[in-house]
N, C-alpha and C positions, 0 to 999 in steps of 0.2 A: 564297549558297544552295547546298547540297549537291546535286551532280548525281544524278539517279535512275538508278542502274545497272540494266541488265536482269536480272531474276530468272532464276536458273539453277535454282532450286528452287521448289515451290509455297510461297506465301506462307501463314504461320501467324500469325494475329491473336488478339487476346484482348480481352474486356472483364472488368474485375475490380472490380465494385462492392463496397461495404461494407454489411452489413446493419444500418445504424445509423437507419433511418427510412423515410419514404415513398420509393417508387421514382421517381427523379429524372429530369426531362426531359434532363439532361446525360448521364446513362447511356445513355437511348435515342439520343441524338444520336451519341455515341461509339461505341455499339454498332452503329448503322447503318453508319458508315463502315468500321469493322473487318470487319464481316460482308461488305460488298460488296467490299472489297479481297481477302479470302479467296476469295470466289466467282469473282472475275476469273481467277484463276490456277488454279482447281480446288484450292485449298489447303484450310486448316481454320480455323474460327472457334471459339474456345474461351470458354466462360464460367466464371470462377473467381470464388469468393466469398472476399473477404478478410475474414475475421471475427476477426482477432487482437486487436482493440481490444475488450477484454471490457467496459470502463466504458461504451461507447456502444452495445453490442449491443442490438438489439430483436428480440424472439423471432420475431415473425411477418414480420419484414422480407424475410428471404430467400425465403420463399414468394410474397410480393408481387412481388419482382424477376422470378421465374419467369413469374409470371402476366402481368406487363407485357411480357416478351419473346414470350411467346406470342401475346399480343394484336396485338403489332406484327408477328408473322411473322418475327421474327429468330431462327430456330431454330439454336442452337449445334451443332457436330459433336461436341462433349465439353463435360460440364457435371456437376454433382452429380447430376442427374436421371437422364441416361442413361449416366454413367461413360465410360470409355475407357481407352486404353493408359497415359495420363499421370496417372491418379488418385492419391490422392483429390484432389477439386477444391475442398475447403473447407480454408483454411490451418489451421484449429484442429485438422484431422486429420493435419497434415504436420509437427507441431512437432519430432518427433524428427530429421527431415531438416534443420530450421534449425539444431538444436543441433549436429548432426555437422559442418555446414558452417561454422559460427562457430568451432568448435574448430579446424577445418581451417586457418582464417584465422591463429588464435592461433598454431598450430604453424608456420606459414610465415612469421612475423613480420610479417604484415599487419594484425593486430588485437591487442588486449591486454584482459586483465582490468582492470576498474576498480572501485575500492572506495569510492569518494567517497559520503558520506551526502547527504540532500537538502539539510541545512543547509549543509554544505560546499560543495556545487554552487551554491547561491544566493549564497553569499560570493564564490565564483570567478567567477561571471556578473557581479555587480556590479563586481568588480575589472576584468574584461575590458572592459565597457561603458565604465568611466571612462577606460581606456587606448585605447579604440578597436580593440581587437584581438579575435581569436576566444579562447574559453575555453581556458586551458591546464590539462590535466587531470594532476595529480601522478602518478597510477598509470602513466602512459605510460613514466614513467622506472624503474619497478620492475624488478628482475630477474625475467625470465619464470619462472624456476624457482621463486623465492620466491613469485611471484604464484600459480603452479600449486598450490604446497603450502597457500596460504591457502584457495584454492577447495576443495582436497581436504578441508581441515579444517572446512569448512562455512561460511566467511565469505560473505556475500551480495556478489555481484558481478554487474556487466553486462559485456558485451563491446562494446569500441568499435573502430571502424576507425582505423587508424594512418595518417592523411592525411599525405603527404609535405609537409614544411615549404617546399620550394623548388618553383620550376617553376610550370607551369599544366596545368590539365585542359581539353581541347577538347571540346565537346559538338558533333557534326554532326547537324544536322537538315535533314530533307528539304525543309522549307518556308522555311529560313532561311539566312543566312551562318552559318559556324562560329562558335560562341559560346566565348569564352575566359574561364575562370574561375582566378583566382590561387589556387594551393593554400594560400598564407599566410592566405586569407580564407575558408577551409572549415574547420569544426571537425570534431573526431573524433566523428562520429555514433555514438549508441548503435545496435548490431546485434541484440544479444540482451538482453532484460531479465532481471532477476534472478529473475524467476518462470518463465524458460525459453521465454517468448513472444517471437517475433521483432519487431523494428520493420517498418515498411513497406519500408524500404530493403532489407533482407537477404532477407525473404520474397519481395518482389517480383523481385529479381534471380535468386534461386535458382528460383523457380517458372518464370519466363520461360525460363531456360536449360534446365531439366529438361523442360519442356513443348514445347520446340522451337520457341518463338516467334521468328519472323524479323523481325517488324516491330511495334514498339511505337508505336501510334498513340493519344494520349491528349490531355487538355486542356493548354492551355499553362501552367497554374498549377504543373505539375510540372517545368518547365524548370529551376527552381533546385535541384530535387532530383537532376537527371540527372547532374551531375559526380559525386556520390556513387556513382551506379550504374555509371558508366564506371569509376570507380576499383575498384569491387568486381569487374567483370568482369575488369579487368586483374590484380587480385590472385588471382583464381581461375584465371587463364590461359584464360579463355573468350573466343571472339568475341562482341562485343556486337551485339545486334539493330540494324536501322536504326531511327532515332527520328524521329518526326513529331509536333509538338505542334500541336494544332487550336486555332483561336482560340475564346476562351471566349464563350459565349452571354451577351448583355448585355440589361439592361433599355432602355427607350427614352432614359433619360438616360445611357446608355453604361456605367452601374455594372454589375458582375457580377450575373448573373440571381439574384434572391433571392426568397423566398415573400412578403416584405413588400411586393413592387412587382408580382408576377406569380405565378400559381400555378405551382409547380415540380414539383408531384407529377403523374406520368402518370395516376394514378387519378383526379385531379379532372376531367382531359379525358375519361377514360373515362366517368365518372358523368355528365358534361354532354352525352354523347351524340356525341362527335367519332368520326370514321371513322379506323381505323388507316391507311388509304391516304393519307388527307389529312394526317395527322401526319407519317407517313414523308416524303411529297413536300415538306412545309414544312421538315423538318429537313435534307433533302438540300440545300436552298438556303441554309443557314446556312454561309457562307463559300465557297460554290461555286455557279457559275451554269452553266446548260446552254449548251453551245457555240452552239446555234441560237436561244438566247434563249427557248426553251420554258418555260412555267412549270409546265404540268400534265403530269406524266409519272410512270409507275409505277416499281416497284423494278428491273424487267427493262431498262428504258430506262436508269434511272440506272447500272445495272450495266455497260451497254454503253457508255455515254458518259463516265463518270467517269475522271478521271486525278488522282492525288493532287497533282501539280505545279500543277494549276489552282486549288488552294484558295487563297483570299485571306485576309490576315491582319487586315484591319479587324474590329473587334469586331461580329459579325452580331447584330442586334437581334431578339429572341424577341418579335415583335409579335403580340399576341393578335388584334387585329382582321385582320390578314393571314391567320392560321391560320383564323380564322372565314370569311374570304373562300375560302381553300382549300376548307374542308369545304363550304360552299355550292355550290362548283363541281362537286365530286364528287357532291353530291346530284342536282344539275341536268343535268350534262353528261356524267359519267363512269359512273356505275352506272345501270343501267336501272331504270324505275319499279318494276317487280316486285321487284327486289333491294332497293331503298330501302324499299318497303313492308313486306318481310319483316324487314329489319333493324331498322326502327322499331318494329314489333310486338314483336320479340325485346327490344329495349331497353325498351319499356313494361311488358312482362310482368316484366323483371327489376326494374322500379321499382314493382312491386306495383299495377300498372293492368291490369285484366283485360278489356280491350276485346276483343271477338270479331274475328277476322281474317276479315270478311265483305265483301260488296260495299259496304256503307255505309262501313266503315273504309277501303277502297281508294279510294272516291270523294272522302272527306275528304283522304286523304293526297295524291292527285292534285292537289287544289286547294291544298294547303299547301306542296308541294315547292317552288314559287317564292317562298314567303313565310318560310322558316325556314332558318337557317345551321346549326344543331345540332339534334339530337333533343330536347334539353331545352326548346326553344322551343315544342314541338308542342302540349302540353297547355296552356299559358299561353295560346296563340292559338286554342284550339278548344273551350273550355268549353262554349259554346252548342250544339255538336254533340251533346253527350252528356247534358245535363241541361237541365230547364226552369227550374232555379234558377241562372240566371246574372246576373252584375252588369250594370247599365245604367249606363253612364258619363254624365257631366254633358253633353257635346256631344250624345250620342245622346238623352238625355231631352229635350233642348231641341228636336231634330229632331222627336221624337214629339209633343211639346207644340204645336209649330208647325203640325202637319199633322193634328191630332186629327179634324177633319171629314172628311178625305179617307180615313183609314185603314179605316173600315167598308166603304166602297165598294170600295177596293182589295182588301180581304179577300174580298169578294164575287166581284169579277173573278177572282181567284186560285183561288177555290173552284169556279168554273164553267169553268175551263180544260179541255178534254177531253183534252189531252195536256200533262202537267206536264214539259216538257223546256226546256232553256235558251233555245231558238230561239223556242218559243211564249211563254214568260215575257217575254222581250225584247220581242216584237211586241205583247204586251198593254200593257206600259209605255208604249211609243212611241204606240199608239193612244189610251190614256187621256190622256197628256200633251196630244196634240193636240186631243182632244175637250174638254178643260177649258181649253185655251189656256194651258197651263203648260209651263214647261221642264222637262226631265228632271230637272234638279238640285233640283227641288221635290217630284218624285214618288218617285224611288228611295231617297234617303238615310232618309226616315222609315220605310220598310219595311225597310231594312238595320238601322237602329237598333232596330226593333222585334223583328226576328228574332235578332239577335246581340248587342245591348246596346253596340255600338260602331259608328263609322262607318268603321272600318278593318278590312276583310275582303276576302276574294277576290272575283272577278267575281260581281256579284249574282245574274243569272240562273242561272249555274252553281251558285253556293252554294245558292240556293233549290231547284233540281233535286236537289242531293245531299241536303238536308235532307227533301225530301219534302212533298207537298201538304197532307197532315193536319197535319203539325207546324207548317209555315209559316202555314196559314190560321188555326190556333188562336192562334198568337203575335200576328199582325197583328190579329185580332179583340180580343184581350186588351188590346193597347196602344191600340186605339181606343176603348175603353169610358170 
């Protein structure tokens, strides 16, 4: 493993998502670690949009990436939104730069113009696969002046990196031992396409250098691309940044996280009513453990205690049950009741539910906080609080049917309580059960079934107090008919 040298300059990191679909949990994960590394040294965290793949470009994806970062509170220092000294921050607005740098590599003998057609390339690839070698591109052997004349004459050409045939390229990774790649096994990657757009390799290296990025912290799937990047830095005569490749997020079966097995869009979690603090806390534990074994910690605590060298490389499992557990912990133990109530109400408003933020809503929320993990659970579990038209499930109906003769009398006792609070209601149930020679298990469940339509609900006396005397009596009377 490469040793971590002390920084003599502020750390500059970046996250560089492509606007090709839903904002991905992997972007949030890598963004979190990059943001914290920059903050630890008083450095800069840059958000760059890598939008050169026009075939996969999705028009509203960029905006949704910004919204995700804002929701998480991972505010970059430089981005397309707030600009900065190293802009523009969309690669599609930097194409002239890439063309200049590609030509610079050609002029220095580190790259060449290649004129092979798609059909010729297919044939060359098949030949290379059959012989177990990398593709040999004939244009590499063209006289550079002759190639330049063809380009000037309008012949379609790409620019390819001229990878040395001999020796090896070593990738130093802060989380691993040095990784050795034999140059003979690296093909001459396209750097600039015939349409003038760069490939990932060229744009990535040029942007990271020009934006002053000191540390490239990205997912380990990019390890095999890194020798290309090292060769490019060398060809330009630039110092390479420090590389650290984070472990990939995994499904429970250890396969790479995918939307077939796990929701991968951060928007899905936002829509379900997860808390950004819980999501960040959970993502921070992907490949890293708090030195004190603490599971619940905020972003400031993560920034205080995180060290890159403590990241472990076993594939961290993105376990939705664990994330729900984190969210429940935040609802019950981290955020105050007032804050949870306000956020829940905001969530419901955003989902077209116009319940008033009144004392009744607060009382219901207080009862439900121990019984929900995410905000989307709330309405499913509270229908009987808001409407008289609530379903009665099979078990509840059975409890009602078995206590039909008790319910009218219980309705009368509830109606005549001078004070309709949980303590008085509880005392009434105990007195009624004793008087009738019944166990509480025969008295309370049918009332619960009558007022809620289910036998699963919060503490009954507290629930009845929240529902209010008039509503409760009416429902118990109706069930007893």
